[in-house]
C-alpha positions as CSV (number, residue, x, y, z in Angstrom):
1,X,15.9,13.8,26.2
2,X,15.7,14.2,22.6
3,X,12.3,13.3,20.8
4,X,12.7,11.9,17.2
5,X,11.5,14.4,14.6
6,X,8.4,12.6,12.7
7,X,9.9,13.5,9.3
8,X,13.0,11.9,9.9
9,X,11.3,9.0,11.5
10,X,9.4,8.4,8.5
11,X,12.0,8.8,6.0
12,X,13.9,6.2,8.0
13,X,11.1,3.7,8.0
14,X,10.6,4.3,4.0
15,X,14.5,3.6,3.7
16,X,14.0,0.3,5.8
17,X,11.3,-0.6,3.4
18,X,13.3,0.1,0.1
19,X,16.0,-2.0,1.4
20,X,13.7,-5.0,2.6
21,X,12.0,-5.1,-0.5
22,X,15.2,-4.6,-3.0
23,X,16.1,-8.2,-3.3
24,X,12.4,-9.0,-4.5
25,X,12.7,-6.0,-6.5
26,X,16.0,-6.8,-8.4
27,X,14.4,-10.2,-9.2
28,X,11.2,-9.0,-10.3
29,X,13.0,-6.6,-12.9
30,X,15.1,-9.4,-14.1
31,X,17.7,-7.1,-15.7
32,X,20.7,-8.6,-17.1
33,X,24.3,-7.7,-15.7
34,X,26.7,-5.7,-17.8
35,X,29.8,-7.4,-19.7
36,X,32.9,-6.9,-17.6
37,X,34.4,-3.6,-18.9
38,X,31.2,-2.3,-20.6
39,X,29.1,0.2,-19.4
40,X,25.4,1.1,-20.1
41,X,24.4,4.2,-22.1
42,X,22.5,6.9,-20.6
43,X,19.5,5.6,-22.8
44,X,20.3,2.1,-21.3
45,X,20.2,3.4,-17.7
46,X,17.2,5.5,-18.1
47,X,15.2,2.3,-19.3
48,X,16.8,0.3,-16.5
49,X,15.6,2.8,-14.1
50,X,12.1,2.9,-15.1
51,X,12.0,-1.0,-14.9
52,X,13.5,-1.1,-11.5
53,X,11.0,1.5,-10.4
54,X,8.1,-0.4,-11.6
55,X,9.5,-3.6,-10.1
56,X,9.5,-1.9,-6.9
57,X,6.1,-0.7,-7.2
58,X,5.0,-4.3,-7.8
59,X,7.0,-5.9,-5.1
60,X,5.2,-3.2,-2.5
61,X,2.1,-4.4,-3.8
62,X,2.8,-8.1,-3.6
63,X,4.1,-7.7,0.0
64,X,1.0,-5.8,1.0
65,X,-1.2,-8.0,-0.6
66,X,0.6,-11.1,1.0
67,X,0.7,-9.8,4.7
68,X,-3.2,-8.4,4.4
69,X,-4.8,-12.2,3.8
């Protein structure tokens, strides 16, 4: 019988956590969609990445506070 690698199990747990928080993260980020046929510039994508990253951190903190009370 194979025992799961702890590193792989941790990576899978973090992936599930990210996917579970994704809808809340996107809602908190509040970023508009692009127009049909128009693409974001590299600078715009970097800015949006920063926004999503910050929103993910906020979503994680919000959920942790909600379940700890």
